[in-house]
C-alpha positions as CSV (number, residue, x, y, z in Angstrom):
1,M,100.6,74.3,101.2
2,Y,103.7,76.4,100.9
3,V,106.7,76.7,98.6
4,I,110.2,78.1,98.7
5,V,110.7,80.3,95.7
6,E,113.5,82.6,94.5
7,I,112.5,86.2,93.9
8,A,115.0,88.9,93.0
9,G,118.0,86.8,94.2
10,Q,116.5,85.9,97.6
11,Q,114.6,82.8,98.7
12,F,111.1,83.2,100.3
13,K,108.7,80.8,101.9
14,V,105.3,81.8,100.5
15,Q,101.7,80.7,100.7
16,K,98.6,81.6,98.7
17,D,97.3,85.2,99.4
18,Q,100.5,86.1,101.3
19,K,101.9,89.6,101.1
20,L,105.6,90.2,101.2
21,F,108.3,92.8,100.6
22,V,111.0,92.0,98.1
23,H,113.8,94.0,96.4
24,R,112.5,96.5,93.8
25,L,111.1,94.7,90.8
26,Q,111.1,96.1,87.3
27,A,107.3,96.0,86.9
28,E,104.4,98.4,87.1
29,E,102.0,98.5,90.0
30,G,99.2,96.0,89.4
31,A,101.3,93.9,87.0
32,Q,101.0,90.1,87.1
33,L,104.4,88.3,87.6
34,S,105.4,84.7,87.4
35,F,108.3,83.2,89.3
36,D,109.4,79.7,88.1
37,T,112.4,79.1,90.3
38,V,110.5,76.9,92.9
39,M,113.0,75.0,95.0
40,L,110.7,73.2,97.5
41,K,107.0,72.4,97.7
42,D,105.1,71.1,100.7
43,S,101.6,69.9,100.0
44,D,99.9,68.5,103.2
45,G,103.1,66.9,104.4
46,E,104.2,65.6,101.0
47,I,107.5,67.4,100.3
48,T,109.0,67.7,96.9
49,I,112.6,69.0,96.6
50,G,114.0,70.3,93.3
51,A,117.5,69.8,92.0
52,P,118.0,72.8,91.8
53,K,114.4,73.6,90.9
54,I,111.1,71.8,90.4
55,E,110.2,71.5,86.7
56,G,106.8,72.9,85.8
57,A,106.2,74.6,89.1
58,S,105.6,78.3,89.3
59,V,104.3,81.1,91.6
60,K,102.1,83.9,90.3
61,A,102.0,87.2,92.1
62,T,100.7,90.7,91.7
63,V,102.7,93.9,92.4
64,L,100.8,96.0,94.9
65,K,103.1,99.0,95.3
66,H,106.6,100.3,95.2
67,L,108.0,101.9,98.4
68,K,111.1,102.6,100.4
69,G,112.0,100.7,103.6
70,D,112.8,102.1,107.0
71,K,116.0,104.1,107.4
72,V,119.0,102.2,108.5
73,L,121.7,104.3,110.2
74,V,125.3,103.4,110.0
75,F,127.5,105.0,112.6
76,K,131.3,104.6,112.6
77,K,133.6,106.0,115.4
78,K,137.2,105.6,116.4
79,R,137.6,106.5,120.1
80,R,140.1,109.2,121.1
81,K,140.7,110.1,117.5
82,G,137.9,112.5,116.8
83,Y,136.6,110.4,114.0
84,Q,132.8,110.0,113.6
85,K,130.9,109.2,110.5
86,M,127.1,108.9,110.2
87,N,125.5,107.4,107.1
88,G,121.9,106.5,106.3
89,H,120.3,104.2,103.8
90,R,116.7,103.4,102.7
91,Q,116.2,100.3,100.6
92,Y,113.9,100.4,97.6
93,L,111.2,97.7,97.9
94,S,108.2,96.3,96.1
95,Q,105.2,94.8,97.9
96,I,103.7,91.7,96.2
97,Q,100.8,89.4,96.9
98,V,101.0,85.7,95.9
99,T,97.8,84.9,93.9
100,E,98.4,81.4,92.8
101,I,100.8,78.4,93.3
102,L,101.0,76.1,90.3
């Protein structure tokens, strides 16, 4: 069984006991969260599609930890002009574990 749920503005395909990284959530580590924007549910081949979401369906998750992602380097250059610009970025993430699908 899996569902497609919207978490922090992005859609994720999740199953029970799955761990995933999402954009930083405003919750403490160890907090229980509930996401009720479930857009699709597949239960043993029986697919339910919401318009735009399934009423009464939700996903419960636990925040495991907050961390920063890998560094992404952005390099800009214009040839023969002497222009070079290096910029780096690390995204703030939260790791969550899906505990229950209702």
